[in-house]
N, C-alpha and C positions, 0 to 999 in steps of 0.2 A: 180300744175296748179290750177288756180281759179275755183272753183265750181260756177255753175250758180245759186246761191240761190236766186237771184231777178227775176227769170223766172219761170213759174209754170210746170216745168220739173223735175221728180224726178224718182229714183228707189227705189221702196218700198220692203225691205228685210224682209220676214217673218220667224223670228228666231223659232217660234214654229214649222213651217214646217221643218227647218233644223233638229231640235231635233227629229221630227217624222221619218223623212227619215233615221237619223243615227240609231234610234232604230229598224226601220223596217230592215234596212240592217243587222244590228247586228244579230237579230233573224234569218234572211235568211241564213247567212253564218256560223252560230254557229256550232261547237266550235271555229272557227277561229275568231282571234280578227279584229277589224276595225280600219284601219288607214285612217284619213279624209285628203284628198288631197286638199291643200289650196294654191297652186301656183297661180301665176298672180292675187294677192290680192282675193283668194277664187273664181277664175273664174269671178271676177268683182263683187262680192258680198260683200267684206268687210271681210278681213281675220281675224282680232281680234274678231269680235263679232261672225262670223260663227264658229271660233275655239270653244269658249266657249260653244255655242249651240250644235255643235256636240259631244263635250265631255259629256254633259250633257245627250245626247241621247245615249251614250254608245261607242263613239269612244275611243280607248285605248291610241292613239297616232296620230300625225298628221305629214304631209309631205310638204315640199315646194320645190322650184327649186332653189332659191338663198340663200346664207348666209344672205344677208340682210332682206330677207323675214322671215327667222328663228328669226333674232335678233329683228324684230317688234313684233312678237309674244311673244317673252320673255319678252320684255319691257311692253307689254300689260298684262303680268301676266299670261301667258300660262306656266304651269310646267310640262305637261307630255312630254315624248321623242317626239323631233322634228328631222325627218329624212329629209337630204338634198338629193334629188334624183339624183344628178349628182355631180362629183368631184368638190369641190369649187376651185376657182381660188387660186393661189399659195398666193397671197398677202391677201387672205382671210381666210387662214387657222387658224391663231391665234385667229381671231376674233370668228371663228366657235367653236373652243375649249373653249374659254372664256365664251361664251354664252350657253355652254353644248349642242350644237347640235351634231347629229350623222351623220358624212359625209359618203356618199357612196364613196367607192374606188374600181379602177379597173386598176390602174397603179402604178408600184413601185416607181415612182418619187413622186406621192403625198402621197402614205404610208409612205415614209421616212420623208416628210414634217410633216404630222400629228403625226407621232410618236416623232419626235423633239419638236413640239408644246406642246404634251401632257407630255413630259418629263419636260419641262420647267414650266408648269402649277403645276405639282406635284401631279396630279389627274389621276386616270385611265380613258381612253378614248375609249368609245365604237365605233365602226365602222361597216359599213355593206359593203360586196362585192357584186358587180354586175357581172353577167356572161351574155355575148351576146350569146343568143339561136337562133337568127334569125331576131331581129329587126334591126340590123346592124346600130345602132346608137352611143351608148356608152355601154361599158362593156368589160370585160376581154374574151379573148377566152377560149373556154372551157378547151382546154389543157394547158391554162396558169394559171388558177385559182388556182391550187394546191399550185403552188409556192408562189403566193401571199398570200394565205391562211396560208401557214406555217410561212411566214415572220411575219404577224400579231400576230398568236399564240405565236410564240417565242420572241416577241418582249420584252415582260414585261410591256409595257407601254400602249399597245393597247388591248382591248377585242373584239373579234369577236362575234358580236351580232347576225348577220343574213347573209345569202347568198339569192340573189334574182335575178330575171330576169323580162323581160317585154314581154308581148304577143302582136304580130303585128296585128292579124287579129281575135281576138276572138269574134269580133262583126259581123263577116261574116257568111252567111249562105250557101255560095257555098262548094261544096265538097271539092274543091282545099284549101279553107280558113280553113275548119275543118281539114283536113289532116296535114296543115301546123302548127296549134295550137298543135294538138296531138305531131307532131314532136318535137316542142319546149319543151313540157313538159317532153317528153322522154329524151330529151337532158339534161334537168334541172336535172331529177331525177338520170340520169347516173352521173353527176357531183356530187351530194350530195352523192352518194353511194361511188365514189372514194375518196371523202374527208373523210368519215366515215371510209373506209378502211385504211387511213392514220392516224386515230385516231383524226380527227377534226370534231366535230359534234356541230355546231352552234346551240343556242337555238330556232332561227326563220328561217323558210323557207318561201317565198313569191314569188307569180308570178302574181296573179289576179289584173287586173284593174277592172273597173266597169263591162265591158263586160265579163271578165273572172269570176269574182265573182258570176255573175248572171248566165251565159249560160255555165259554165264549172265547176261543182262542184268539178272535179278532181283538179283544179287549186288553190283552196283555201288554202291548206296547213294550216299553222299556222296563217296567216294573210292576209287579202286582203286590197288593197289600192283603196279606192272609190273616185272619184271626181264627175263626172257628175251626177250620181245618187243621190248623196248628195243634189244636187240643184234641184231635181224634174224631171230631164230629162234622157233619156236612148238613146244610141249611134246608135241603128238601130232597125227595125222591128223584127229582128231575136232576139235581146236581150229583146224587149218588150214582144214578145211571151213568151220566157223562163221566164222572170219575172212574168208575170200573172199565169204561171203554178206552179210557185214555192211559190208564196207570199200567196196564199190562198184567192185570190180576193182583198187583201189590196193594195192600191194603193200608189205610191210616191205622195207627195204634192209639187206643184209648189212653189219655193221660192221667185222668183224674179217677181214684176209687174212693168213694166215701163209705167209711166202715164205722160201725159201733159193736155193742154186745149186749146180749141180754143181761138186765139187772134183776129181774124179777119174773116169776111165773105163778100162775094160779089156775087151778081147774075150775072151770065155769060150765053150768048146764046149758042146755040148748034154751034159746029164748033170752039168755042174759043180753044186757046191752051195755057194752064197756064205753067209757070215756064220755066227755061232755056232750050233752044233746040226747044220750041214749038212742042215737041215729038209726041203728039197725040190730035186729036180734041175731045172735049166733044160730046158725042153722042146725048145729048139733052140739053135743058135749065137745069141749075145746079146752087145750091148754092155751092160754093166753099169755104172751110174753111182753114184758115192758121194755122199751129200748130209749135210752137217754138221749134223744135228738129231737127237735120239734120245728115248728115253723119260724121261731127265732133263728134258727141255723141255716134256714133255706129250703126246709121240706115243705112243699106246697100245703097250704091248708085244704086245698081241694082235691089232694091225692087219694083220699079215703073214699069220697064220693065218686071218684074216677075209676075205681077199682084198682088202686096201686098195690104192688106187691114188693116184698123184699125177700132176700135170700138168706136162709138158715140152714145149715146142714146140706149146702148144694141142692136146696128145693125152694122153690117159690112158694111164699105165703102172703094171704092178702091182709091188709090192714082190717083190725077188728073194731076200730071205732076212729072217731075224729082225731086228727093231728091237734096236739096242743102245743102250747109255746115251747116247752121243754122235752116233751116226751111223746112217743107214740106206742100204740098197743098192736100186737100182731096175732092173728088167728092161726096158730100152729096145728089145729086139728085134734082129734081125739086120741090118735095113736101116737103122739109126738113124744120124742125123747128129749125135748129141748129143755136145756138147763141153764141156770145163770151163769154166765161166763161164755157162753156160746157166741161165737162171732156172728155179726149180722152184717151183710153187704146191702147197702141201699143204692149205690150206683157202682157198678163194676161186675167183675166176675167172681164166681164161686162155684167150683166144680166145673160141671158142664153148661150151668146156666150164667146168663148175664143180663142185667138191667142197664140200661143206658140213659143219658140225659135226654135222648131224643125220645125215648119211651114216656119218660115223665112228662115231657112237653106235649107230646101227643095225646096222652091221656087227660091232661089239664088244659088243654087248649091253648097253649102258650107256645113259646120257641125255646130251643135248647140254649142259645145265648142266655136268656134269662134265668132258666134253671142253673147254670154254672156260675154266673156272675152273682147269684143270690145267696150262695152258700156262705154263711155269715162268718164273721171274723171270731165268734166264739170258737170255731172249728179250727184246731190246729193245722196247719199245713205241714206234712212230713215229707221231706224230700227223699226220693229214691233214685238211686243211680247204681244198681246192682251190677257188680263186676261179673262179667262172664255171662250176662243175661241178654236175651234178644228183647225188643220193645215190648212182646206181649208178656214178659216175665218168665217164659220158660227158659231152663237152663241151656247153654250152648254146649256142645260138645267140645273136645279139645281140638 
């Protein structure tokens, strides 16, 4: 899809912030290793560049959802282990093996296909086994994992690198959530012990996503898989509180800033109803600014009704009407000096104000993962690695 490089809309990706976040997470979970989760083009941030910055910050390996995502990273020069988080499609197995990816397995059918591809390649193939402890999405049943693990160990062509699981509600603060996470970890421990009793002891065990890594120290095991925190966001207030308590006051740095600029202004009287649907009258005379970004670029259609605001001139301004496919309109107030060419920050900091992906998610009743990953391919990603700047963008002294 064509990027919109001829309009003033862009997503700036601060690679110094990625490095900072990876290093902070690595210190927080030590001695566990850090796996940087880069699926969905690194949550919309640009996987190859984010991978390199995360590795520089201390990530030992990375993870993707698709074989094609892993191949893209290999072609970009990423040499660390790359875990594919779900079983690859049958017709992608040979490519996964050729690209030296580490597939996750949980069925005998895929295990046999990976073994055949490994034998054809002539090189040992590491694999990881996933057990379903309650997420109920993918993974082998706890009672079936032993047979699968034995088949891997006895194959001669495969090496069992890890056993892992995924936590469903580690970000929850309710007692029911905490009880379920504890139950998942107990199930996982039981499976590990059963394998050990059978003489199967893989080098790595892992269970923690960002929420688990931060809020559940017992889930860190040998490795944690961090996605959202790598990009400077946390999945819930429960996890944010746990992070503040564990990090010694050091904060994650926001990685993405979504910018555009004013392309048109008009003075409208009180009662005018801008945009499709004429949903709401202006409360008073106002300068209304048009900004060239819309829901095709990832701005939620629901943001207007949810009270969304953007930053212009260091101040918050509400949307003046429905978000459209390519544009939105902003109510800048009666006394505004807003002019075409003025910078608009949709996500990020301007002056003393900041709008976050979490704020958009809270307003529109979704999650910050969706907000970040839905910023569309029409929005160019501009990589920023400012020399002599700290992750917040402030200049460092000599």
